[in-house]
C-alpha positions in Angstrom: 12.3 -14.4 -26.7 12.4 -16.1 -23.3 10.5 -13.4 -21.6 7.9 -13.4 -24.4 7.5 -17.2 -23.9 7.1 -16.8 -20.0 4.6 -14.1 -20.7 2.6 -16.5 -23.1 2.7 -19.3 -20.8 1.6 -17.4 -17.7 -1.6 -16.2 -19.8 -2.6 -19.9 -20.4 -5.0 -21.1 -17.7 -3.4 -23.6 -15.2 -5.5 -26.4 -16.0 -4.7 -26.2 -19.8 -2.0 -28.6 -20.9 0.2 -27.7 -23.9 3.1 -29.6 -25.6 5.4 -28.3 -22.7 2.9 -29.7 -20.1 2.4 -26.5 -18.1 2.3 -27.3 -14.3 -0.3 -26.0 -12.0 1.0 -23.2 -9.8 -0.7 -23.0 -6.3 -1.0 -19.5 -4.9 -0.6 -19.4 -1.2 -1.6 -16.8 1.3 1.2 -15.7 3.7 0.8 -16.0 7.4 3.1 -15.0 10.1 4.1 -17.1 12.9 3.9 -15.5 16.5 2.5 -12.1 17.4 3.5 -8.6 16.4 6.4 -7.2 18.4 6.8 -4.0 20.1 10.4 -2.9 20.5 9.7 0.0 22.9 6.7 2.1 24.6 6.2 5.5 25.5 6.4 6.5 29.1 4.4 9.8 28.4 1.5 10.6 26.2 3.0 11.9 22.8 1.9 14.9 21.1 1.9 15.0 17.2 3.4 18.0 15.2 3.0 18.3 11.4 5.5 20.3 9.5 3.6 22.4 6.9 6.0 21.5 4.2 4.7 17.8 4.1 1.1 19.1 3.1 -0.2 16.5 5.2 -3.6 17.9 6.5 -4.3 17.8 10.3 -7.6 16.0 9.7 -5.6 13.2 7.9 -3.4 12.8 10.9 -6.2 12.8 13.3 -7.9 10.0 11.4 -4.9 8.1 11.5 -4.5 8.7 15.3 -8.1 7.5 15.6 -7.2 4.1 14.5 -4.6 3.7 17.1 -7.0 5.3 19.8 -9.6 2.8 19.2 -6.8 0.3 20.3 -6.3 2.0 23.4 -3.5 4.4 22.7 -3.8 8.2 23.8 -2.1 11.1 22.3 -1.8 14.8 23.5 -3.0 16.6 20.5 -2.1 17.5 16.9 -0.3 20.4 16.1 0.8 22.3 12.9 4.1 23.8 12.5 4.3 26.6 9.8 8.0 27.2 10.1 10.1 26.4 7.1 12.2 24.1 9.1 10.5 22.1 11.8 13.8 20.9 13.1 14.0 17.8 15.4 11.2 16.4 17.3 11.1 17.5 21.0 10.8 15.1 24.0 7.4 13.5 24.1 6.7 14.3 20.6 6.0 12.5 17.0 7.0 14.8 14.3 5.7 14.3 10.6 8.3 15.8 8.4 9.7 15.6 4.9 12.3 13.0 4.2 15.9 13.8 4.3 18.4 12.4 1.4 18.6 9.0 3.3 15.3 7.9 2.3 14.8 5.7 -0.8 12.0 7.2 -3.1 10.8 3.5 -3.3 9.4 3.9 0.2 6.2 5.7 0.9 7.2 6.9 4.3 9.8 6.0 7.1 9.8 6.1 10.9 12.8 6.6 13.3 12.2 6.5 17.0 14.6 7.7 19.7 14.7 5.9 23.0 15.9 7.0 26.5 19.2 5.4 27.4 18.5 4.1 30.7 14.8 3.0 30.4 14.7 2.2 26.7 11.3 4.0 26.6 10.5 6.1 23.5 11.2 9.7 24.0 10.5 11.1 20.5 9.8 9.8 17.0 10.1 11.2 13.6 7.9 10.2 10.7 9.4 11.0 7.1 6.6 11.3 4.4 6.7 12.8 0.9 3.8 15.2 0.3 2.4 12.8 -2.5 1.9 10.0 0.1 0.5 11.8 2.9 -3.0 11.0 1.9 -2.3 7.6 0.7 -4.6 5.1 2.7 -3.0 3.4 5.7 0.4 5.1 5.4 0.2 7.3 8.3 -1.6 4.6 10.4 1.3 2.3 9.6 4.0 4.8 10.5 2.3 5.8 13.6 2.3 2.2 14.5 6.3 2.5 14.2 6.3 5.6 16.1 4.5 3.6 19.0 7.1 1.0 18.9 5.7 -1.8 16.7 7.9 -3.6 14.1 6.7 -5.0 10.8 4.5 -8.0 10.9 4.4 -10.1 7.7 0.8 -11.3 8.2 -1.4 -10.6 5.0 -3.9 -7.6 5.7 -2.2 -6.6 8.9 -1.7 -2.9 9.6 2.1 -3.5 10.4 2.7 -5.6 7.2 6.0 -4.3 5.4 4.3 -4.2 1.9 1.6 -1.6 1.4 -0.1 -3.7 -1.2 -0.3 -6.7 1.4 -1.3 -4.6 4.2 -4.8 -3.8 5.6 -6.5 -2.8 8.7 -6.0 -6.1 10.8 -5.0 -4.9 14.2 -4.4 -8.4 15.9 -2.0 -8.1 18.7 -1.7 -4.4 18.6 -3.7 -3.3 21.5 -2.2 -1.0 24.1 -1.3 -3.2 27.1 -1.2 -0.2 29.6 
């Protein structure tokens, strides 16, 4: 009953008054304070290897890399791996692979970076993605951002926004500083 009442009240325009005096609700856009943060950088130019089991086409990965290339990042090619088990990423490589049991099905994808002990530079990265999300707009671009060391940035329409629904192609603060 209470849920029904809430649903009924939410359908009433905010300027309409009822016996219960519905209050106006202001919807505010979110904005982030500060700039996006990069936790680590690559000392080499990474290549990208796609595990065939992900069913992510090479052209889709190439298109996602183009977004970052426009921001000054470089990549040493895209390669398909047709082995059943792609294994671990090699030094200097970003691998696109299927998730292991540790990733929630609520996530579209996830990225893990590995850094060098002495320099804290990124040595390799692993993007976990389900086949159904490999072609979803902005997912690979966002995950490649993580593979480049970028953290989430909660600015609406920003590429590194943690919410796919609130994200976009805004690249403010993401240009390569090298």
